[in-house]
Steps between C-alpha positions, in 0.01 A plus 500: 500500500591550133858609569649169394319495163724625221437623148527154350236361732262788421546437128425130547186583701388749233560241228292241685216749548515594132496132402206417729275794421609607152576850376138605457390405851779680687343851483166360613671321787676815620182706462310257720784493750513880522123519551525245780777699669298823471195330652709357784649843579155658490360238736794530739461878525129494586422186698207671676322576173524136391322380814212748478 
């Protein structure tokens, strides 16, 4: 999927994200994203516990 995206494109995407969110919000954004991924993995491992 991301095989056609080169270094230049990644730098442009990173620059846009930095422009939109600012330097102080980036760590908070990644922290929230990592917590969401952890919660998703936890929920996908134990689907029976979520239903109980």
